C-alpha positions as CSV (number, residue, x, y, z in Angstrom):
1,M,38.2,37.3,5.0
2,S,37.0,38.2,1.7
3,H,33.4,39.6,1.0
4,Q,33.0,36.3,-0.6
5,S,33.7,34.1,1.6
6,K,31.0,36.2,3.9
7,I,28.1,35.4,1.4
8,N,29.2,31.4,1.9
9,I,29.3,31.3,5.5
10,S,25.9,33.2,5.6
11,L,24.8,30.5,3.0
12,M,25.7,27.6,4.9
13,G,24.4,28.9,8.0
14,A,20.9,29.7,6.2
15,V,20.9,25.9,4.9
16,F,21.9,24.6,8.4
17,L,19.3,26.6,10.2
18,S,16.5,25.4,7.2
19,L,17.2,21.4,8.2
20,L,16.9,22.5,11.6
21,V,13.6,24.2,11.5
22,T,11.7,22.1,8.9
23,P,11.0,19.3,11.4
24,V,9.6,21.8,13.6
25,L,7.4,23.1,11.3
26,A,6.3,19.5,10.3
27,H,4.9,18.8,13.8
28,K,3.2,21.1,16.1
29,I,5.3,21.0,19.5
30,Q,3.8,21.8,23.1
31,L,5.4,22.8,26.6
32,S,3.6,21.8,29.9
33,G,5.8,22.0,32.8
34,D,9.1,20.1,32.2
35,V,7.4,17.8,29.4
36,A,7.6,18.7,25.9
37,G,5.3,17.1,23.5
38,T,5.5,16.7,19.5
39,W,2.2,15.6,18.0
40,H,2.1,13.0,14.8
41,V,-1.0,11.9,12.7
42,E,-0.2,9.3,10.1
43,P,-0.3,9.4,7.4
44,N,1.3,12.4,6.6
45,H,-0.8,14.8,9.1
46,S,-3.7,13.7,6.6
47,P,-6.2,11.9,7.9
48,K,-9.5,11.0,5.9
49,T,-12.6,9.9,7.4
50,G,-13.5,6.1,7.4
51,E,-9.8,5.1,7.5
52,T,-7.3,4.5,10.4
53,A,-4.8,7.1,11.2
54,R,-2.2,6.7,13.8
55,V,-2.0,9.5,15.9
56,W,1.0,9.6,18.4
57,V,2.6,12.2,21.0
58,A,6.6,12.0,21.5
59,L,6.7,13.1,25.7
60,T,10.2,14.1,26.5
61,R,11.8,16.0,29.9
62,K,14.4,18.5,30.3
63,G,17.3,16.8,28.8
64,G,15.4,15.1,26.3
65,K,14.7,11.9,28.2
66,I,11.5,10.3,26.9
67,L,8.7,10.0,28.9
68,P,7.0,6.9,28.3
69,V,3.7,5.6,29.2
70,S,4.8,3.1,31.7
71,E,5.2,6.3,34.0
72,A,2.0,8.1,33.0
73,N,-1.7,7.6,32.9
74,C,-2.7,8.9,29.6
75,Q,-6.1,9.7,27.9
76,M,-7.3,10.7,24.6
77,A,-10.0,12.5,23.5
78,V,-11.6,13.5,20.0
79,Y,-13.6,16.9,19.7
80,S,-15.5,18.6,17.0
81,Q,-14.3,21.9,16.3
82,P,-15.3,24.7,16.9
83,R,-15.6,23.0,20.2
84,K,-17.3,24.6,23.3
85,Q,-17.1,24.4,27.0
86,K,-19.0,21.8,27.5
87,D,-19.0,19.6,24.1
88,S,-18.3,15.7,25.2
89,P,-15.8,14.1,23.0
90,V,-17.0,12.5,19.8
91,L,-14.3,9.8,20.1
92,Q,-12.2,8.3,23.0
93,P,-9.6,6.3,21.4
94,T,-7.8,3.9,23.9
95,V,-4.4,4.7,24.6
96,Q,-1.7,2.1,24.1
97,A,2.4,2.5,24.3
98,I,4.0,2.5,20.7
99,S,7.3,2.4,19.8
100,V,8.4,5.2,16.8
101,E,11.5,5.8,15.5
102,R,13.8,6.7,18.6
103,Y,11.0,7.1,20.4
104,Q,10.0,3.8,22.7
105,G,6.6,3.2,24.5
106,I,5.3,6.6,24.1
107,P,1.6,7.3,24.1
108,G,-0.5,6.7,21.0
109,A,-4.1,5.4,19.6
110,D,-5.7,4.4,16.3
111,V,-8.4,7.0,15.0
112,V,-11.0,6.6,12.8
113,F,-12.6,10.0,12.3
114,P,-16.6,9.4,11.4
115,K,-17.1,12.5,9.1
116,T,-15.0,15.5,7.3
117,G,-14.1,18.9,8.9
118,A,-11.9,20.3,11.8
119,Y,-11.1,18.5,14.9
120,Q,-8.9,18.8,18.2
121,L,-7.1,15.9,19.9
122,E,-6.6,16.2,23.4
123,L,-4.0,14.0,25.5
124,G,-4.2,14.2,29.0
125,C,-1.8,12.6,31.3
126,T,-1.1,12.0,35.3
127,P,2.0,10.7,37.1
128,K,2.0,7.0,38.0
129,V,4.6,8.0,41.0
130,E,3.6,11.6,42.7
131,S,5.4,13.8,42.1
132,N,7.2,13.2,39.1
133,F,6.1,15.6,36.6
134,K,2.7,17.7,36.8
135,P,-0.3,16.8,35.5
136,F,-1.1,18.4,31.5
137,Q,-2.8,18.3,28.4
138,M,-2.0,19.1,25.4
139,Q,-4.5,19.7,22.1
140,Y,-3.6,19.2,18.7
141,E,-6.2,20.6,15.9
142,V,-6.6,18.8,12.6
143,I,-8.4,18.9,9.2
144,V,-9.8,15.7,8.3
145,A,-10.6,15.2,4.8
146,S,-13.2,12.8,2.3
147,G,-12.0,9.0,2.3
148,V,-13.4,5.8,1.8
149,A,-17.1,6.4,0.5
150,A,-20.0,4.9,2.0
151,S,-21.1,1.8,0.0
152,T,-24.7,2.4,-1.4
153,P,-26.9,0.0,-3.3
154,A,-26.7,0.3,-7.1
155,P,-30.1,1.5,-9.1
156,V,-32.2,-1.0,-10.6
157,T,-32.0,-0.7,-14.4
158,S,-35.0,-0.8,-16.5
159,S,-33.6,-4.3,-18.0
160,Q,-33.0,-5.6,-14.1
161,K,-36.8,-4.6,-14.0
162,T,-37.9,-6.3,-17.0
163,K,-36.0,-9.3,-15.6
164,Q,-37.5,-9.4,-12.2
165,E,-41.0,-8.8,-13.9
166,L,-40.7,-11.8,-16.5
167,P,-41.5,-14.9,-14.3
168,S,-44.9,-13.3,-13.2
169,S,-45.8,-12.6,-16.8
170,Q,-44.9,-15.8,-18.1
171,S,-47.2,-17.3,-15.3
172,T,-50.0,-15.2,-16.6
173,K,-49.6,-16.3,-20.3
174,S,-49.6,-19.8,-19.5
175,G,-52.3,-19.7,-17.6
176,N,-54.1,-17.7,-20.6
177,Q,-52.9,-21.0,-23.0
178,W,-54.7,-23.5,-20.7
179,F,-58.0,-21.4,-20.5
180,P,-59.7,-22.0,-23.8
181,G,-58.7,-25.4,-24.0
182,A,-60.5,-26.5,-20.9
183,M,-63.9,-24.2,-22.1
184,A,-63.3,-26.3,-25.6
185,L,-63.3,-29.9,-23.6
186,G,-66.4,-28.8,-21.2
187,V,-68.5,-27.9,-24.1
188,M,-67.6,-31.2,-26.1
189,I,-68.6,-33.1,-22.9
190,A,-71.7,-30.9,-22.5
191,G,-72.7,-31.8,-26.5
192,L,-71.7,-35.6,-25.6
193,G,-74.2,-35.7,-22.7
194,T,-76.7,-33.9,-25.0
195,F,-76.6,-36.6,-27.4
196,W,-76.7,-39.3,-25.2
197,W,-79.9,-38.1,-23.6
198,M,-82.0,-37.3,-26.4
199,K,-80.9,-41.3,-28.1
200,Q,-82.1,-42.7,-24.9
201,R,-85.3,-40.8,-24.7
202,T,-85.7,-42.1,-28.3
203,K,-85.7,-45.6,-27.3
204,V,-88.1,-44.8,-24.6
205,K,-90.9,-43.7,-27.1
């Protein structure tokens, strides 16, 4: 075999290995006894605050047989990182059976992370039928980025303040307009009253 042929075979082997390794690097695979779990966080393993992230774990037994939720009691918990031993989970999403690609009935949950930062996802499962498999726990760490911004009320502008204060200023202005007229009317009535009284007094004399 020529030297060039050996190089070509080596390159083909490297490409083949890269195709095999790439999916493995994209997701975290854990082993616990005879169960393997592959973590997936959608979308694109990049969850954001305030947005729903679909978390699911492809559980398989030796030989590639899928371990569905129908054969296991599974719970999921979400912890803030760094996690201490006595810390309580910040979230405990409901685990449900979902089907993705060739995986049917595997454990999954919808998670809405409350704030940015590092979190640890934990899946714990026990067998529904004793001795079917050993109980296990699997963990996965994820970084949550900023998502939907919290809606805040818009600040009140000076023009809005002027519009809000306009009705009160108009009422004050209208009040000032009728006050001088009322005073003039009162003076006129008082003058007529005085004139009539003096006229009556003259008649009496």
